[in-house]
matplotlib code that plots the C-alpha trace (Angstrom):
import matplotlib.pyplot as plt

x = [91.4, 93.4, 95.4, 92.3, 91.5, 95.1, 94.9, 91.6, 93.1, 96.3, 94.5, 93.2, 96.8, 97.5, 100.7, 102.7, 102.2, 100.7, 102.0, 100.3, 102.1, 100.1, 99.7, 95.9, 94.6, 91.2, 93.0, 95.4, 92.4, 90.7, 94.0, 94.4, 90.7, 91.5, 94.4, 97.3, 100.2, 100.3, 103.0, 102.2, 105.1, 104.6, 105.1, 107.7, 110.6, 109.1, 112.4, 113.1, 109.6, 109.7, 112.9, 111.3, 108.2, 110.2, 113.0, 115.5, 115.0, 112.7, 109.7, 109.8, 107.5, 106.1, 103.0, 102.9, 99.2, 99.5, 97.0]
y = [99.3, 100.6, 97.5, 95.4, 97.8, 97.6, 93.8, 93.9, 96.3, 94.4, 91.2, 92.8, 93.2, 89.5, 89.7, 86.6, 86.9, 89.4, 89.4, 91.2, 92.1, 93.1, 92.2, 92.3, 88.7, 89.8, 91.9, 89.0, 86.7, 89.1, 89.4, 85.6, 85.2, 87.6, 85.3, 87.1, 85.3, 86.7, 87.6, 88.5, 90.7, 90.1, 86.4, 86.3, 88.5, 90.1, 90.3, 86.6, 85.6, 87.9, 86.2, 82.7, 83.7, 85.1, 82.6, 84.8, 87.7, 89.9, 91.7, 93.6, 96.3, 97.4, 99.4, 100.8, 101.2, 102.5, 105.3]
z = [98.1, 95.2, 95.0, 94.1, 91.3, 90.0, 89.9, 88.0, 85.5, 85.1, 84.3, 81.2, 80.0, 80.4, 82.4, 83.1, 86.8, 89.3, 92.8, 95.7, 98.9, 102.0, 105.7, 105.9, 105.5, 104.0, 101.3, 100.5, 100.1, 97.7, 95.7, 95.6, 94.5, 91.6, 90.6, 92.1, 93.9, 97.4, 100.0, 103.6, 104.5, 108.2, 107.7, 104.9, 103.6, 100.5, 98.7, 99.1, 98.2, 95.0, 93.9, 94.5, 92.5, 89.6, 89.2, 91.0, 88.7, 90.7, 89.3, 85.9, 87.1, 90.4, 91.3, 94.8, 95.6, 99.2, 99.9]

ax = plt.figure().add_subplot(projection="3d")
ax.plot(x, y, z, "-o")
ax.set_aspect("equal")
plt.show()
């Protein structure tokens, strides 16, 4: 999926953190294997989890890779 390509491209930019949000376990496992923090939105509230992962600030930038 497009999200996996986005993660691979972002890694070349050396961001502080990459966070992937999805509900499909296989895609979440791939994202985690690429070094992304993951959030399953069927199990957790994404807004609360994003705040936890970013020290309460929320993400600086977002890429919506829904096709």
